[in-house]
C-alpha positions in Angstrom: -125.7 -75.9 -14.0 -124.6 -73.1 -11.4 -124.5 -73.1 -7.8 -123.8 -69.1 -7.7 -124.3 -66.7 -10.2 -123.1 -63.1 -9.6 -124.8 -60.2 -11.2 -124.8 -56.4 -10.6 -122.2 -54.4 -10.3 -120.3 -55.9 -7.5 -119.7 -58.5 -10.1 -117.0 -56.4 -11.8 -115.0 -56.6 -8.7 -112.4 -58.7 -10.1 -110.5 -59.5 -6.5 -113.8 -60.1 -5.0 -114.7 -62.9 -7.8 -110.9 -64.3 -7.5 -111.2 -64.7 -3.6 -114.7 -66.4 -4.0 -113.8 -68.5 -6.9 -111.3 -69.9 -4.9 -113.8 -70.4 -1.9 -116.0 -71.9 -3.8 -113.6 -74.5 -5.7 -112.2 -76.2 -2.2 -115.9 -76.7 -1.8 -116.3 -78.2 -5.1 -119.1 -75.6 -6.0 -119.3 -74.0 -9.2 -119.3 -69.7 -10.0 -120.5 -67.9 -13.1 -120.1 -64.7 -13.8 -121.4 -62.9 -17.2 -119.9 -60.7 -19.1 -122.1 -58.0 -18.5 -123.5 -58.3 -14.8 -124.1 -54.6 -14.3 -127.0 -52.5 -16.0 -125.7 -53.1 -19.4 -127.1 -56.3 -19.4 -130.5 -55.1 -18.2 -132.1 -55.6 -21.9 -130.4 -58.6 -22.9 -131.6 -59.9 -19.1 -135.4 -59.1 -20.4 -134.7 -60.9 -23.9 -133.4 -63.7 -22.1 -136.5 -64.0 -20.0 -138.8 -63.8 -22.9 -137.1 -66.0 -25.4 -134.2 -68.1 -22.9 -133.7 -71.0 -25.9 -133.2 -68.4 -28.7 -130.1 -66.2 -28.0 -126.9 -68.4 -27.5 -123.2 -66.4 -27.0 -124.0 -62.7 -27.0 -120.3 -61.3 -25.7 -119.2 -60.2 -30.0 -122.8 -59.8 -30.6 -122.7 -55.9 -30.3 -122.6 -53.2 -33.2 -121.6 -54.0 -36.1 -118.4 -52.2 -38.0 -121.6 -49.1 -39.1 -119.2 -48.0 -42.3 -118.0 -51.5 -42.6 -119.3 -51.2 -46.1 -116.5 -48.7 -46.9 -113.9 -50.9 -46.1 -111.9 -51.7 -49.2 -112.4 -48.0 -50.9 -110.9 -47.1 -47.5 -108.1 -49.5 -47.9 -106.9 -48.6 -51.0 -107.0 -45.0 -50.4 -104.6 -45.8 -47.3 -102.6 -48.3 -49.3 -103.5 -51.0 -46.2 -101.9 -54.4 -46.8 -103.2 -57.5 -45.6 -101.5 -59.0 -42.4 -101.1 -62.3 -40.8 -100.7 -63.4 -37.2 -97.0 -63.6 -37.4 -96.5 -60.5 -39.0 -99.0 -59.1 -36.2 -96.4 -60.7 -33.8 -93.1 -59.2 -35.2 -94.7 -55.7 -34.8 -95.6 -56.4 -31.2 -92.0 -57.9 -30.5 -90.7 -54.1 -31.7 -92.6 -52.6 -29.2 -95.5 -51.3 -31.6 -98.8 -50.3 -30.4 -101.7 -51.8 -32.4 -105.3 -51.3 -32.7 -107.8 -54.0 -33.3 -111.5 -53.8 -35.2 -113.0 -57.1 -36.0 -116.6 -58.5 -36.3 -119.1 -57.2 -34.3 -118.2 -55.3 -30.9 -118.3 -56.7 -27.6 -121.7 -57.1 -25.6 -120.9 -55.5 -21.8 -118.2 -52.9 -20.5 -115.2 -54.8 -22.1 -113.1 -55.1 -25.0 -112.0 -58.8 -25.9 -110.5 -58.7 -29.1 -112.5 -56.9 -31.8 -112.3 -53.7 -30.2 -109.0 -53.7 -28.8 -105.4 -51.9 -28.6 -102.7 -54.6 -28.0 -99.1 -54.2 -27.6 -96.3 -56.7 -25.7 -96.6 -56.1 -21.9 -93.0 -57.5 -21.4 -91.8 -53.4 -22.6 -90.5 -51.6 -19.1 -92.2 -48.5 -19.8 -95.0 -49.4 -22.5 -98.2 -49.2 -19.7 -97.0 -45.3 -19.4 -96.2 -45.2 -23.1 -99.9 -46.2 -23.4 -101.5 -44.4 -21.1 -99.9 -40.8 -22.1 -99.8 -41.1 -25.9 -102.6 -43.0 -26.9 -105.4 -43.6 -24.3 -104.7 -40.0 -22.6 -105.3 -41.2 -18.8 -104.1 -41.4 -15.8 -100.4 -43.4 -15.1 -102.1 -45.3 -12.6 -104.7 -47.2 -15.1 -103.6 -50.6 -15.1 -104.3 -52.7 -17.9 -105.1 -56.3 -19.0 -102.8 -59.6 -19.9 -104.7 -62.1 -22.5 -103.1 -65.3 -22.6 -104.2 -68.9 -23.9 -106.6 -70.8 -21.5 -103.8 -73.6 -21.7 -100.9 -71.4 -20.6 -103.0 -69.4 -17.5 -101.5 -71.5 -14.8 -97.7 -70.8 -16.5 -97.4 -67.1 -15.9 -100.0 -67.2 -12.9 -101.6 -68.1 -9.5 -104.9 -69.4 -9.3 -106.0 -68.7 -12.7 -109.1 -69.9 -13.5 -110.9 -69.8 -17.0 -111.6 -65.9 -17.6 -113.3 -65.2 -21.0 -114.5 -62.3 -20.2 -111.9 -60.5 -17.2 -114.0 -61.6 -14.7 -111.4 -62.4 -12.1 -108.0 -61.7 -11.1 -104.8 -63.8 -10.4 -101.5 -63.0 -9.3 -98.8 -63.3 -11.8 -96.3 -65.6 -10.9 -93.2 -63.9 -8.9 -90.6 -64.9 -11.4 -93.2 -63.2 -14.3 -93.7 -60.0 -12.4 -90.9 -57.8 -13.6 -90.8 -59.7 -17.3 -94.4 -59.0 -17.2 -94.5 -55.6 -16.0 -97.3 -53.6 -17.9 -99.9 -55.6 -17.0 -99.1 -56.8 -13.0 -100.9 -54.5 -10.7 -99.3 -52.8 -7.8 -100.4 -55.9 -5.4 -99.0 -58.4 -7.9 -102.4 -59.4 -9.2 -103.8 -58.9 -12.9 -107.5 -58.7 -14.5 -106.7 -61.6 -16.7 -108.2 -62.8 -20.1 -107.8 -66.4 -21.2 -109.0 -67.1 -24.9 -109.0 -70.4 -26.9 -109.1 -71.1 -30.3 -113.0 -71.4 -30.6 -113.8 -68.3 -28.2 -111.8 -65.4 -30.4 -109.5 -67.1 -33.4 -107.2 -63.4 -33.9 -106.4 -63.4 -30.6 -105.7 -67.3 -30.1 -103.8 -67.1 -33.3 -101.6 -63.9 -32.1 -100.6 -65.6 -28.9 -100.0 -69.0 -31.0 -97.2 -67.0 -33.1 -95.9 -66.1 -29.8 -95.6 -69.1 -28.4 -93.8 -70.8 -31.2 -91.5 -68.0 -31.4 -90.2 -68.0 -28.0 -91.2 -65.3 -26.4 -93.8 -64.9 -23.4 -97.3 -65.5 -25.1 -99.2 -63.3 -23.2 -100.5 -59.6 -24.7 -101.6 -56.5 -22.9 -105.1 -55.7 -24.0 -107.5 -52.7 -23.7 -110.5 -50.8 -25.3 -110.1 -48.9 -28.1 -110.9 -45.5 -27.2 -109.7 -42.4 -26.0 -110.2 -40.7 -22.8 -113.8 -39.4 -22.2 -115.0 -41.3 -25.5 -116.6 -44.7 -25.7 -115.3 -47.7 -27.3 -115.4 -46.9 -31.4 -117.3 -49.0 -34.0 -116.2 -47.2 -36.9 -113.0 -47.6 -39.1 -113.4 -43.6 -39.5 -112.5 -43.5 -35.6 -110.3 -46.0 -35.4 -108.0 -43.9 -38.3 -108.7 -41.0 -36.4 -107.1 -42.5 -33.4 -104.3 -43.6 -35.7 -104.2 -40.3 -37.2 -104.1 -38.2 -33.7 -102.1 -40.2 -31.4 -98.9 -42.2 -31.1 -100.7 -45.2 -31.7 -98.5 -47.2 -34.1 -101.0 -49.4 -36.6 -104.5 -50.2 -37.0 -105.8 -53.8 -38.1 -109.5 -53.8 -39.6 -110.7 -57.3 -40.5 -107.4 -58.0 -41.4 -105.8 -55.1 -43.2 -103.0 -53.1 -41.8 -102.8 -49.1 -41.8 -100.5 -46.9 -41.2 -100.8 -43.6 -39.7 -101.0 -40.6 -42.3 -99.0 -38.3 -39.6 
């Protein structure tokens, strides 16, 4: 039960949410921001109104990988290999850009690990590289950090649990130069926090980063390119891999390299 639930497109304003959450905390009140408060949540709201006790967590219950039945065939054709979280982290530490495709797509306007592009935000020009060479969008467009829930206050000020990128805490001063690719001009970042239960893949990658002695924060953006929706087929994921400067794609634990 929450004292305030935000809905409507205004609830995607993470700066406002952050300020309101700080006020609510001082008053010992609760605030809830859903993962899809804008128009994309209308159909879900109607379902909940009709069947309130039959729908649980829906964030990762979107569209399945539409050509998922072809995965093993494509794996064989492209020579893809099984990859571990440790191997993914090794590539990230080399500055590689990796697309992730797992399970069903996210319900809502934000990629939260199942249809994501990730990289290491500690590289100085990674934001510009990603905008120019993969996303094909304006230079000023920001990217979001992901960290373990228990680590959030190590790197961010007033960091609240934020499974759905609902808040924008400030990056701590001592980490702004170390994490330039996720730090906005005003010093904030649209943070996503994860737990093992919420998103095992992100959790595993972040733990490997942590165990390796690096800063366990990754940059996450939606797996699409300018003008196109978030993808949901292996074919589209490999098209992006082969037609941009993305380095790798991981589909259900298989690592694909470019055919370029």
